[in-house]
N, C-alpha and C positions, 0 to 999 in steps of 0.2 A: 620135489613135490611142488605142485601149483595149488595155492589156496586163494579163494576169492569169495565175495558175497554173491548171493543170488542175483542182486541188481546188476552187478558187473557182468554176469554171465549172459546177459541179453545182448551184449556187444558182439557184433559180427566177427571182429578179430579174435575174440576169445573162443568163439565157436570153431573158427579155423584152427586155432591152437589145439583144441580138443581133437579135431578130426585128423590133422596131419601128424601130430606128435604123441598121440595117445599112448603108444607103446613105451615111450621114454619117460613118461611122467606119472606120478601118482597125483590124483586130483582130490582136493578137499573142498567141499562147498559149505560155506558158513550160511546156513539158512535161518539163523536166529533173527536177524533184523526184519525180514519180510515174510516170515512164515505165516503170520496171522492175516496180513492184508494182501499179500501177493505171493502165494505159495509156489514153490518151484515145481515144474513138471520134470521129475527125475528121469523120465523116459527120454528126454532130450539131452540130458547131461549125464553121461556114464561116469559118475563119480565113484571113487574108491571109498571116500569117507564123507559123511554128511553130519554136521553138528547143528543142534538147535537148542533153544532154551524154552522150557515150559513156562517160565515166568514171562518171557517176551511173547509167547503165544497166547496165554490166558490171563496173565497178571498175577498168577499164583500157581504153584508154590515157588518160593525163592530157592535158589541153590540146587535145582534139579533140572537136568538137561538130558540130552540123548546124543550118543555117538552111534551112527549107523555105519557099519563096516562091511564091505564086500568080503566074501569068504576068502578069495585069493589074496586080498590085501591083508586080512587078519593074520595070515601065515607069516607075513613080513614083520609084524609087530613083535618087539622083544621087550619084556619087562625085566628090569635089572634088580628088582627087589620084590619082596612080598611082605604082606602084613595081614592084619585081621580080616577074615572073610575070604581071602584068596587061597587059603591052604585047606586041602581036604584032610590031611593028617600030618603030624610032626611028632618026632620023638626027641626029647631034650638030651637023653643020655648018649645018643649017637647022632652023627651028622646025617639025619634022614628027614626029608619032608616030601610030601606029594602035593603038587599044586592042583587046583581045580582044573578041569579039562575044558569046560565051555569058555569061549572067548568072553562072553558077558560076565562070567564069574571070575575069570582070570584077571580082569582089569578093574574089578569093583572092590575097592578097599573099604574097610570099616563096616559099620552097621548100616543096613539099607534103610533109607528114610521111608518106611512103609506107610506112614500117614500122608506124606506128600504124594506117594505113588497112588494111594487110594483116591486122592483128590483129582487126579488127572482125568479119570473117567467122566467127571462132571464137567470139566472144561471142554472135552471133546463133544459131549452131549449138547452143550450150549452152542458150540461152534457149528455143529450140524443143524441145529434149529435156526440159527441166524444166517448161516451160509457165509463162506469167505467172500463171495462177491458182494453181498450186502455190507459186510464189515469193511471191505475195500472202498465201496462207494461212500459209506459214512465217514471213513477216515479221510478220504479225498475231499469230501464236503467240509469237514472241520478244518482241514488244512487250507482250503480256499477261503473260508470265512476268516480265519486268523490272519492269513496273508492280506486280505483286503482291509481288514480292520487296522492292521499294523501300518499299511501303506497310506491309510487315510489320516493317521495321527499327525497333527501339526502343532508346532510351537505357537505362542502368541504372535510372533512376528511373521507367521506364515510359512516358515521353513519346515520341511518334513522332519519328523522325529526319527523315522526308521528308513534305512536303506537295506534292502534284502539282496544278498549275493547268492550265487549258485544257480543250479538248474531251475528252470521255471517249474514250480511244483504243479501248476495246472496242466502243463503239457504232459507231465508224467502221469498224473492222476487220471486224466480222461482220455488217454491214448488207447 
């Protein structure tokens, strides 16, 4: 299995890996980090699994995410135990149980967080109103503002307070 974030998938070498070795690997895309400001075009990346967090997307609810699984990859997933919510029927007197048949039911343990699920529709409504491109521009603007303010900070002796390392955030944000 090859797993990486959406940001890393823009790398040309990664795209080559996808095209040349696709039959040999299962691919998982972690879309949690960039799904609100830089959503992945899943038509470009034929992933077997995509994971993301609604908290990272909307800021609420905590503890609720999604795992999107291709049907052919779902057949490869094996669950070694079962617990509340994943069983359609069980008989205690004999060794009998019937698991739920749907992939989404089979891997969903415990009580469903129905209040959190109900809140998701409001998050999507707000994102559609604001649009991801405007959210992305605003996030880039905030990042540039903070970067410039940090780089302008100086001690009394004139030495800079902050040194920023890493990829130039402005080149990413406005490319």
